[in-house]
C-alpha positions as CSV (number, residue, x, y, z in Angstrom):
1,M,17.5,32.9,-24.1
2,P,15.1,33.8,-26.9
3,D,15.8,36.8,-29.1
4,L,14.2,40.1,-28.0
5,P,11.6,41.7,-30.4
6,P,13.0,44.4,-32.6
7,R,13.2,47.9,-31.4
8,D,10.2,50.2,-32.0
9,E,11.4,53.5,-33.3
10,S,8.0,54.7,-34.5
11,A,6.5,58.0,-33.7
12,D,4.0,56.3,-31.4
13,N,6.8,55.3,-29.1
14,P,7.7,58.4,-27.0
15,P,11.3,59.2,-26.1
16,W,11.0,58.1,-22.4
17,R,9.8,54.7,-23.5
18,R,12.7,54.3,-26.0
19,A,15.2,55.4,-23.3
20,L,13.7,52.8,-20.9
21,E,13.8,50.1,-23.6
22,R,17.5,50.9,-24.4
23,Q,18.4,50.7,-20.7
24,L,16.6,47.4,-20.2
25,R,18.2,45.9,-23.3
26,T,21.6,47.0,-22.0
27,Y,20.9,45.6,-18.6
28,L,19.9,42.2,-20.0
29,M,23.1,42.1,-22.2
30,E,25.3,42.9,-19.3
31,C,23.7,40.6,-16.7
32,A,26.1,37.8,-15.6
33,S,23.1,35.6,-14.9
34,E,19.4,35.5,-15.9
35,P,17.5,38.0,-13.6
36,H,14.5,36.8,-11.6
37,G,11.6,39.1,-10.5
38,L,12.6,41.7,-13.0
39,L,9.1,43.0,-13.7
40,D,8.4,43.8,-10.0
41,M,11.8,45.3,-9.6
42,V,11.5,47.6,-12.6
43,V,7.9,48.6,-12.0
44,G,8.7,49.5,-8.4
45,D,11.8,51.4,-9.3
46,V,10.2,53.3,-12.1
47,E,7.2,54.2,-9.9
48,Q,9.5,55.6,-7.2
49,L,11.5,57.5,-9.8
50,V,8.5,59.0,-11.4
51,I,7.1,60.0,-7.9
52,R,10.5,61.5,-6.9
53,V,10.8,63.5,-10.2
54,I,7.2,64.8,-10.0
55,L,7.5,65.8,-6.4
56,D,10.8,67.6,-7.1
57,H,9.1,69.4,-10.1
58,C,6.2,70.4,-7.8
59,H,8.6,71.6,-5.0
60,N,7.3,68.8,-2.8
61,N,3.7,70.0,-3.0
62,Q,2.0,66.6,-2.6
63,T,-1.5,67.8,-3.7
64,R,-0.1,69.2,-7.0
65,A,2.1,66.1,-7.5
66,A,-0.8,63.7,-6.9
67,R,-2.9,65.6,-9.4
68,M,-0.1,65.4,-12.0
69,L,0.2,61.6,-11.3
70,G,-3.5,61.1,-11.5
71,I,-3.8,59.7,-8.0
72,S,-5.2,60.9,-4.7
73,R,-2.9,62.7,-2.2
74,S,-3.6,59.8,0.2
75,T,-2.5,57.2,-2.4
76,L,0.7,59.3,-3.0
77,R,1.4,59.4,0.7
78,G,0.9,55.7,0.9
79,R,3.3,55.0,-1.9
80,L,5.8,57.3,-0.2
81,G,5.3,55.3,3.0
82,L,4.0,58.3,4.9
83,N,0.5,56.9,5.8
84,K,1.2,55.3,9.2
């Protein structure tokens, strides 16, 4: 497996991005085998985490959460699996 690029500790790299980078590097070092489909898995997990945290922050007010996320309430409900 090729070496990973060096860590970016610059001021343009916010703390949440550095934390995610550390976790991904740790995950890759601890994997028993080479993961497949990692991008889709991580993007999906991060999206759900962000939505959950924002909804919690907004006391489950979907309109406010959608506004903070920069998406419509309908899109938020779709991503939560609530549009049936």
